[in-house]
C-alpha positions in Angstrom: 71.0 103.2 149.6 67.6 105.6 149.6 66.4 106.4 145.9 65.1 109.5 146.5 61.3 108.2 145.6 59.3 110.4 148.2 57.5 113.3 146.5 57.6 116.2 149.0 60.8 118.6 149.4 64.2 119.1 148.0 65.9 116.5 147.2 69.8 116.2 147.9 71.6 113.8 145.5 76.1 113.6 145.4 78.4 113.0 142.4 81.3 110.6 142.0 83.5 112.0 139.0 86.0 108.9 138.4 88.7 111.4 136.7 89.1 113.5 139.0 88.1 111.5 142.1 86.2 114.5 143.5 82.2 113.8 144.6 79.8 117.7 144.5 75.8 117.6 145.2 73.5 119.1 144.0 69.7 119.2 146.2 66.0 119.3 143.3 62.9 120.2 144.2 60.9 119.1 141.0 59.5 115.5 141.8 59.5 115.1 138.1 63.7 116.2 137.9 63.2 113.3 140.6 61.8 110.7 139.3 63.6 110.9 135.8 67.1 110.6 138.4 65.7 107.8 140.2 64.6 106.0 137.0 68.6 105.8 136.0 69.8 105.4 138.7 67.6 102.2 139.4 67.5 100.7 136.1 71.8 101.1 135.5 73.9 100.1 132.6 70.2 99.0 130.8 69.1 102.9 131.0 65.4 104.0 130.5 63.1 104.8 127.5 59.6 106.7 127.5 58.7 103.1 126.9 59.7 101.7 130.2 59.2 104.7 131.9 55.9 107.5 130.1 55.4 109.7 133.8 58.2 111.3 133.5 59.1 114.5 131.0 62.5 112.7 129.3 63.2 115.0 126.9 63.1 118.0 129.0 64.4 116.5 131.9 67.5 114.9 130.7 69.5 118.3 129.3 68.5 119.6 132.5 70.4 117.2 134.4 73.7 117.3 131.6 74.2 120.8 133.4 74.1 120.2 136.7 77.1 117.6 135.8 76.0 114.4 135.2 76.8 111.7 132.7 73.7 110.9 130.4 74.8 108.9 127.1 71.7 108.8 124.8 71.2 106.1 122.4 69.0 106.1 119.9 66.6 103.1 119.2 64.1 102.0 116.1 61.5 99.9 116.2 58.7 98.6 114.3 54.7 98.5 114.9 52.6 100.4 113.6 53.9 103.6 113.5 57.5 102.8 113.5 60.6 105.5 113.7 63.0 105.5 116.9 62.9 106.7 120.3 65.8 107.5 123.1 67.4 105.6 125.9 69.5 107.2 128.0 71.7 105.5 130.6 73.2 107.5 132.9 77.5 106.6 133.2 77.4 108.7 136.5 77.8 107.5 139.8 74.8 109.4 141.6 72.9 108.4 145.2 70.5 110.3 146.7 70.6 111.3 150.3 67.6 111.9 153.2 65.3 113.9 152.6 65.3 118.0 153.4 68.5 118.1 151.2 70.7 117.9 154.9 72.5 114.3 156.1 
């Protein structure tokens, strides 16, 4: 299984929907969106937050990935430290895998 980690060109992803047992595809052109999705795929049930992978734009990318049809859970986590508060952890619940570079198989 590849994770679509290359930086140039589109990457096609497949998503399996267990409810109606169908598969759909979509293509990501933007490398930051791919970074977010690839981080979610790699982390699995543990999920990701800003502290795990600070570079991708989580707050803007997750809603856009949801619009594509991905099931991404948001868990609110509290933290202490010098600036206590909370942050979001995102967990990809959809079964997603990446295809070859260029969006074709």
